[in-house]
C-alpha positions in Angstrom: 265.3 212.6 168.1 268.2 210.6 166.9 266.8 210.7 163.3 266.4 214.4 163.5 270.0 215.0 164.6 271.2 212.5 162.0 269.4 214.3 159.2 270.8 217.7 160.5 274.3 216.3 160.4 274.1 215.7 156.7 272.2 218.9 155.8 273.7 222.3 155.0 272.3 223.6 158.3 275.2 224.9 160.4 274.1 224.0 164.0 276.7 224.1 166.8 276.2 223.0 170.4 278.7 225.7 171.6 282.2 225.4 172.9 281.5 223.5 176.1 279.2 220.8 174.7 281.1 220.7 171.5 284.1 219.2 173.3 282.1 216.1 174.0 279.2 215.9 171.6 279.4 216.0 167.8 277.1 218.7 166.5 276.0 218.9 162.9 278.6 221.7 162.5 281.3 219.4 163.7 280.2 216.4 161.7 279.8 218.3 158.4 283.5 219.1 158.5 284.4 215.6 157.4 282.5 216.3 154.2 284.7 219.4 153.5 286.7 219.4 150.3 289.6 221.1 152.1 292.6 218.8 152.5 293.3 220.1 156.0 289.9 218.7 157.1 290.6 215.2 155.8 289.9 212.6 158.4 288.5 215.0 161.0 285.3 214.7 163.0 284.4 211.2 162.0 282.1 210.7 165.0 278.3 210.6 165.0 277.3 211.5 168.5 280.3 211.5 170.8 283.4 213.7 170.2 285.4 211.7 172.7 286.6 209.3 170.0 287.8 212.1 167.8 289.5 213.7 170.9 291.1 210.4 171.7 292.6 209.9 168.2 293.4 213.6 167.7 291.0 214.1 164.8 288.6 216.5 166.5 288.6 219.9 164.8 286.3 222.7 166.0 285.8 224.8 162.9 286.3 228.5 163.5 285.7 229.2 159.8 283.2 228.3 157.1 284.2 225.7 154.6 283.1 224.2 151.3 281.6 220.7 151.4 282.3 218.4 148.5 284.5 215.7 147.2 287.5 217.8 146.3 289.6 217.1 143.2 290.3 213.4 144.2 294.0 213.8 143.6 295.1 212.6 147.0 294.3 208.9 146.2 293.9 208.2 149.9 290.2 207.2 149.7 290.2 205.5 146.3 289.7 202.0 147.6 287.4 200.4 150.2 290.4 198.9 152.0 292.0 202.3 152.4 288.7 203.8 153.6 288.4 201.2 156.4 292.1 200.7 157.2 293.3 204.4 157.2 291.9 205.1 160.7 293.5 202.0 162.1 296.9 202.9 160.5 296.6 206.4 162.1 295.9 204.9 165.5 298.8 202.5 165.1 301.1 205.4 164.3 300.0 207.3 167.3 300.4 204.2 169.6 303.8 203.6 168.1 304.9 207.2 168.7 303.7 207.1 172.2 305.5 203.8 172.9 308.7 205.2 171.4 308.4 208.3 173.6 307.8 206.2 176.7 310.8 204.1 176.0 312.9 207.2 175.4 311.7 208.6 178.8 312.4 205.3 180.5 315.9 205.2 179.0 316.6 208.7 180.4 315.4 207.7 183.8 317.5 204.6 184.0 320.8 206.4 183.2 
């Protein structure tokens, strides 16, 4: 069953699990989005089975529209090295943690006044 779902994820078959299950499980429709050549989809829906990781890191995107899959025009330069490919998600997570920590410190400073 896992192989079937894995093959569907990388096929042009648009299969959604619906809005309720799609919040927690990555359907082929969700997963295909990270193969989109649209810049706004860059880095979205990187999960394979569980959407919880994309939800946690703010990268889950439930596509209301159809999109073109492909490589784009490669002008962004973000994915042009193996190091960037592997380190980009970690840098994004670090930015989110840093922003959360700054917000927490700001809130604590307001409380202590």
